[in-house]
ROZAVEX-635131 format. One record per residue: residue number from 1; residue in one letter; x, y, z of N, C-alpha, C, CB in turn. Coordinates in steps of 0.05 Angstrom, whole numbers. Atoms other than C-alpha are relative to their C-alpha. Glycine has a CB too. Layout:
BEGIN
<i: NUM&aa: a&n_u: X&n_v: Y&n_w: Z&ca_u: X&ca_v: Y&ca_w: Z&c_u: X&c_v: Y&c_w: Z&cb_u: X&cb_v: Y&cb_w: Z>
...
end
This chain:
BEGIN
<i: 1&aa: m&n_u: 13&n_v: -30&n_w: -3&ca_u: 2&ca_v: 5&ca_w: -4&c_u: 11&c_v: 19&c_w: 2&cb_u: -14&cb_v: 5&cb_w: 19>
<i: 2&aa: t&n_u: -16&n_v: -23&n_w: -8&ca_u: 24&ca_v: 68&ca_w: -10&c_u: -14&c_v: 29&c_w: -4&cb_u: 26&cb_v: -1&cb_w: -18>
<i: 3&aa: f&n_u: 5&n_v: -19&n_w: 1&ca_u: -27&ca_v: 113&ca_w: -7&c_u: -24&c_v: -8&c_w: 30&cb_u: -6&cb_v: 11&cb_w: -30>
<i: 4&aa: f&n_u: 12&n_v: 0&n_w: -27&ca_u: -73&ca_v: 114&ca_w: 63&c_u: -20&c_v: 23&c_w: 5&cb_u: 21&cb_v: 1&cb_w: 21>
<i: 5&aa: s&n_u: 7&n_v: -30&n_w: -5&ca_u: -125&ca_v: 173&ca_w: 79&c_u: -23&c_v: -4&c_w: 33&cb_u: -21&cb_v: 16&cb_w: -35>
<i: 6&aa: t&n_u: 19&n_v: 7&n_w: -16&ca_u: -172&ca_v: 186&ca_w: 129&c_u: -27&c_v: -14&c_w: 7&cb_u: -1&cb_v: 13&cb_w: 4>
<i: 7&aa: h&n_u: 14&n_v: 24&n_w: 3&ca_u: -220&ca_v: 139&ca_w: 102&c_u: 1&c_v: -23&c_w: -5&cb_u: -11&cb_v: 2&cb_w: -9>
<i: 8&aa: g&n_u: -11&n_v: 15&n_w: -16&ca_u: -178&ca_v: 88&ca_w: 120&c_u: 1&c_v: -9&c_w: 25&cb_u: 14&cb_v: 5&cb_w: -3>
<i: 9&aa: i&n_u: 0&n_v: 3&n_w: -32&ca_u: -177&ca_v: 102&ca_w: 193&c_u: -34&c_v: 3&c_w: 4&cb_u: 20&cb_v: 28&cb_w: 17>
<i: 10&aa: s&n_u: 32&n_v: -3&n_w: -9&ca_u: -256&ca_v: 116&ca_w: 193&c_u: -9&c_v: -30&c_w: -4&cb_u: -20&cb_v: 23&cb_w: -22>
<i: 11&aa: a&n_u: 7&n_v: 30&n_w: 8&ca_u: -266&ca_v: 43&ca_w: 161&c_u: 13&c_v: -10&c_w: 27&cb_u: 16&cb_v: -14&cb_w: -32>
<i: 12&aa: l&n_u: -10&n_v: 21&n_w: -22&ca_u: -212&ca_v: 14&ca_w: 215&c_u: -14&c_v: 9&c_w: 28&cb_u: 35&cb_v: 0&cb_w: 3>
<i: 13&aa: l&n_u: 11&n_v: 4&n_w: -29&ca_u: -250&ca_v: 52&ca_w: 277&c_u: -31&c_v: -9&c_w: -2&cb_u: 2&cb_v: 29&cb_w: 18>
<i: 14&aa: r&n_u: 28&n_v: 21&n_w: -5&ca_u: -313&ca_v: 28&ca_w: 251&c_u: -4&c_v: -39&c_w: -1&cb_u: -21&cb_v: 11&cb_w: -25>
<i: 15&aa: t&n_u: -10&n_v: 32&n_w: -9&ca_u: -287&ca_v: -45&ca_w: 248&c_u: 5&c_v: -11&c_w: 27&cb_u: 25&cb_v: -6&cb_w: -12>
<i: 16&aa: r&n_u: 2&n_v: 10&n_w: -40&ca_u: -263&ca_v: -43&ca_w: 318&c_u: -27&c_v: 13&c_w: 6&cb_u: 31&cb_v: 18&cb_w: 28>
<i: 17&aa: h&n_u: 25&n_v: -7&n_w: -4&ca_u: -328&ca_v: -19&ca_w: 329&c_u: -10&c_v: -17&c_w: 17&cb_u: -14&cb_v: 1&cb_w: -22>
<i: 18&aa: v&n_u: 7&n_v: 23&n_w: 3&ca_u: -365&ca_v: -79&ca_w: 306&c_u: 10&c_v: -18&c_w: 20&cb_u: 5&cb_v: -7&cb_w: -22>
<i: 19&aa: a&n_u: -10&n_v: 31&n_w: -15&ca_u: -307&ca_v: -132&ca_w: 334&c_u: -4&c_v: 11&c_w: 22&cb_u: 34&cb_v: -14&cb_w: -3>
<i: 20&aa: t&n_u: 1&n_v: -5&n_w: -41&ca_u: -313&ca_v: -93&ca_w: 412&c_u: -31&c_v: -16&c_w: -4&cb_u: -3&cb_v: 49&cb_w: 21>
<i: 21&aa: a&n_u: 34&n_v: 13&n_w: -21&ca_u: -394&ca_v: -103&ca_w: 413&c_u: 2&c_v: -27&c_w: -6&cb_u: -39&cb_v: 13&cb_w: -10>
<i: 22&aa: a&n_u: 1&n_v: 39&n_w: -1&ca_u: -371&ca_v: -182&ca_w: 383&c_u: 16&c_v: -8&c_w: 22&cb_u: 15&cb_v: -21&cb_w: -29>
<i: 23&aa: d&n_u: -9&n_v: 9&n_w: -18&ca_u: -325&ca_v: -185&ca_w: 437&c_u: 35&c_v: -17&c_w: -16&cb_u: -26&cb_v: -20&cb_w: 15>
<i: 24&aa: v&n_u: -20&n_v: 10&n_w: 24&ca_u: -272&ca_v: -193&ca_w: 380&c_u: 15&c_v: 7&c_w: -1&cb_u: -3&cb_v: 0&cb_w: -20>
<i: 25&aa: g&n_u: -21&n_v: -19&n_w: -3&ca_u: -202&ca_v: -167&ca_w: 386&c_u: 4&c_v: 16&c_w: -31&cb_u: 28&cb_v: -16&cb_w: 11>
<i: 26&aa: l&n_u: -15&n_v: -7&n_w: 32&ca_u: -175&ca_v: -128&ca_w: 322&c_u: 35&c_v: 9&c_w: 5&cb_u: -19&cb_v: 32&cb_w: -18>
<i: 27&aa: t&n_u: -35&n_v: -1&n_w: 2&ca_u: -100&ca_v: -131&ca_w: 305&c_u: 1&c_v: 12&c_w: -28&cb_u: 19&cb_v: -33&cb_w: 1>
<i: 28&aa: l&n_u: -9&n_v: -13&n_w: 32&ca_u: -75&ca_v: -91&ca_w: 243&c_u: 27&c_v: -11&c_w: 7&cb_u: -1&cb_v: 40&cb_w: -8>
<i: 29&aa: r&n_u: -22&n_v: 11&n_w: 8&ca_u: -13&ca_v: -131&ca_w: 220&c_u: 21&c_v: 4&c_w: -29&cb_u: -10&cb_v: -22&cb_w: 0>
<i: 30&aa: a&n_u: -24&n_v: -13&n_w: 25&ca_u: 48&ca_v: -112&ca_w: 169&c_u: -14&c_v: 19&c_w: -8&cb_u: 10&cb_v: -19&cb_w: -29>
<i: 31&aa: a&n_u: 10&n_v: -24&n_w: 3&ca_u: 8&ca_v: -49&ca_w: 167&c_u: 27&c_v: 15&c_w: -23&cb_u: -6&cb_v: 15&cb_w: 33>
<i: 32&aa: a&n_u: -32&n_v: -22&n_w: 33&ca_u: 54&ca_v: -2&ca_w: 97&c_u: 1&c_v: 22&c_w: 32&cb_u: -26&cb_v: 31&cb_w: -58>
<i: 33&aa: p&n_u: -11&n_v: -21&n_w: -13&ca_u: 96&ca_v: 49&ca_w: 140&c_u: -25&c_v: 27&c_w: -9&cb_u: 36&cb_v: 4&cb_w: -13>
<i: 34&aa: c&n_u: 18&n_v: -30&n_w: -4&ca_u: 44&ca_v: 103&ca_w: 115&c_u: -19&c_v: -2&c_w: 13&cb_u: -11&cb_v: 12&cb_w: -23>
<i: 35&aa: v&n_u: 18&n_v: -1&n_w: -25&ca_u: -7&ca_v: 70&ca_w: 155&c_u: -5&c_v: 8&c_w: 24&cb_u: -1&cb_v: -13&cb_w: 5>
<i: 36&aa: t&n_u: -12&n_v: 6&n_w: -35&ca_u: 26&ca_v: 64&ca_w: 215&c_u: 3&c_v: 33&c_w: 5&cb_u: 41&cb_v: -22&cb_w: 6>
<i: 37&aa: y&n_u: -11&n_v: -33&n_w: 0&ca_u: 51&ca_v: 142&ca_w: 207&c_u: -28&c_v: 15&c_w: -1&cb_u: 24&cb_v: 12&cb_w: -32>
<i: 38&aa: l&n_u: 29&n_v: -30&n_w: -12&ca_u: -19&ca_v: 169&ca_w: 199&c_u: -18&c_v: -8&c_w: 16&cb_u: -24&cb_v: 13&cb_w: -25>
<i: 39&aa: l&n_u: 9&n_v: 10&n_w: -26&ca_u: -45&ca_v: 122&ca_w: 248&c_u: 10&c_v: 27&c_w: 26&cb_u: 17&cb_v: -35&cb_w: 5>
<i: 40&aa: a&n_u: -20&n_v: -23&n_w: -20&ca_u: 3&ca_v: 164&ca_w: 294&c_u: -2&c_v: 21&c_w: -2&cb_u: 27&cb_v: 2&cb_w: -1>
<i: 41&aa: a&n_u: 2&n_v: -33&n_w: -11&ca_u: -2&ca_v: 226&ca_w: 278&c_u: -31&c_v: 13&c_w: -11&cb_u: 29&cb_v: 22&cb_w: -16>
<i: 42&aa: a&n_u: 27&n_v: -7&n_w: -17&ca_u: -81&ca_v: 226&ca_w: 287&c_u: 0&c_v: -9&c_w: 22&cb_u: -24&cb_v: -10&cb_w: -10>
<i: 43&aa: g&n_u: 8&n_v: 11&n_w: -27&ca_u: -73&ca_v: 189&ca_w: 351&c_u: -17&c_v: -20&c_w: 3&cb_u: -11&cb_v: 17&cb_w: 14>
<i: 44&aa: v&n_u: 17&n_v: 26&n_w: -4&ca_u: -115&ca_v: 129&ca_w: 332&c_u: 18&c_v: -15&c_w: 7&cb_u: -15&cb_v: -13&cb_w: -22>
<i: 45&aa: r&n_u: -10&n_v: 29&n_w: -4&ca_u: -56&ca_v: 78&ca_w: 342&c_u: -4&c_v: -14&c_w: 22&cb_u: 24&cb_v: -3&cb_w: -3>
<i: 46&aa: l&n_u: -7&n_v: 3&n_w: -32&ca_u: -62&ca_v: 86&ca_w: 417&c_u: -36&c_v: -31&c_w: -7&cb_u: -6&cb_v: 47&cb_w: 31>
<i: 47&aa: n&n_u: 34&n_v: 13&n_w: 13&ca_u: -140&ca_v: 56&ca_w: 386&c_u: -1&c_v: -21&c_w: -8&cb_u: -15&cb_v: 13&cb_w: -23>
<i: 48&aa: l&n_u: -4&n_v: 23&n_w: 13&ca_u: -114&ca_v: -10&ca_w: 356&c_u: 16&c_v: -9&c_w: 10&cb_u: 4&cb_v: 0&cb_w: -21>
<i: 49&aa: d&n_u: -15&n_v: 22&n_w: 3&ca_u: -80&ca_v: -70&ca_w: 372&c_u: 24&c_v: -3&c_w: -16&cb_u: -15&cb_v: -15&cb_w: -7>
<i: 50&aa: l&n_u: -24&n_v: 3&n_w: 8&ca_u: -14&ca_v: -58&ca_w: 340&c_u: 7&c_v: -17&c_w: 0&cb_u: 14&cb_v: 8&cb_w: 7>
<i: 51&aa: p&n_u: -37&n_v: 10&n_w: -10&ca_u: 46&ca_v: -109&ca_w: 347&c_u: 19&c_v: 14&c_w: 0&cb_u: 16&cb_v: -18&cb_w: -17>
<i: 52&aa: a&n_u: -16&n_v: -28&n_w: -25&ca_u: 95&ca_v: -63&ca_w: 394&c_u: 22&c_v: -1&c_w: -25&cb_u: 19&cb_v: -12&cb_w: 47>
<i: 53&aa: a&n_u: -29&n_v: -7&n_w: 21&ca_u: 150&ca_v: -79&ca_w: 327&c_u: -20&c_v: 16&c_w: -24&cb_u: 23&cb_v: -37&cb_w: -17>
<i: 54&aa: e&n_u: 16&n_v: -28&n_w: 22&ca_u: 98&ca_v: -43&ca_w: 279&c_u: -2&c_v: 30&c_w: 13&cb_u: -38&cb_v: -8&cb_w: -6>
<i: 55&aa: a&n_u: 7&n_v: -13&n_w: -10&ca_u: 75&ca_v: 0&ca_w: 325&c_u: 19&c_v: 23&c_w: 1&cb_u: -7&cb_v: -12&cb_w: 18>
<i: 56&aa: n&n_u: -27&n_v: -19&n_w: -1&ca_u: 144&ca_v: 36&ca_w: 335&c_u: 12&c_v: 18&c_w: -27&cb_u: 24&cb_v: -20&cb_w: 7>
<i: 57&aa: h&n_u: 8&n_v: -6&n_w: 32&ca_u: 143&ca_v: 48&ca_w: 247&c_u: -14&c_v: 30&c_w: -2&cb_u: -26&cb_v: -26&cb_w: -13>
end
């Protein structure tokens, strides 16, 4: 992936809401750097279960 926007953040947050309601965990794996950067810049990274190795990118 080379592009990620606020639409992607919105989709992830909606998915997280549905997963939480179903008592299911949500993990974002092998996220592209543009994804982790934008999530961190938007302050969303803490709301998703990102593996520690990926959260530091």
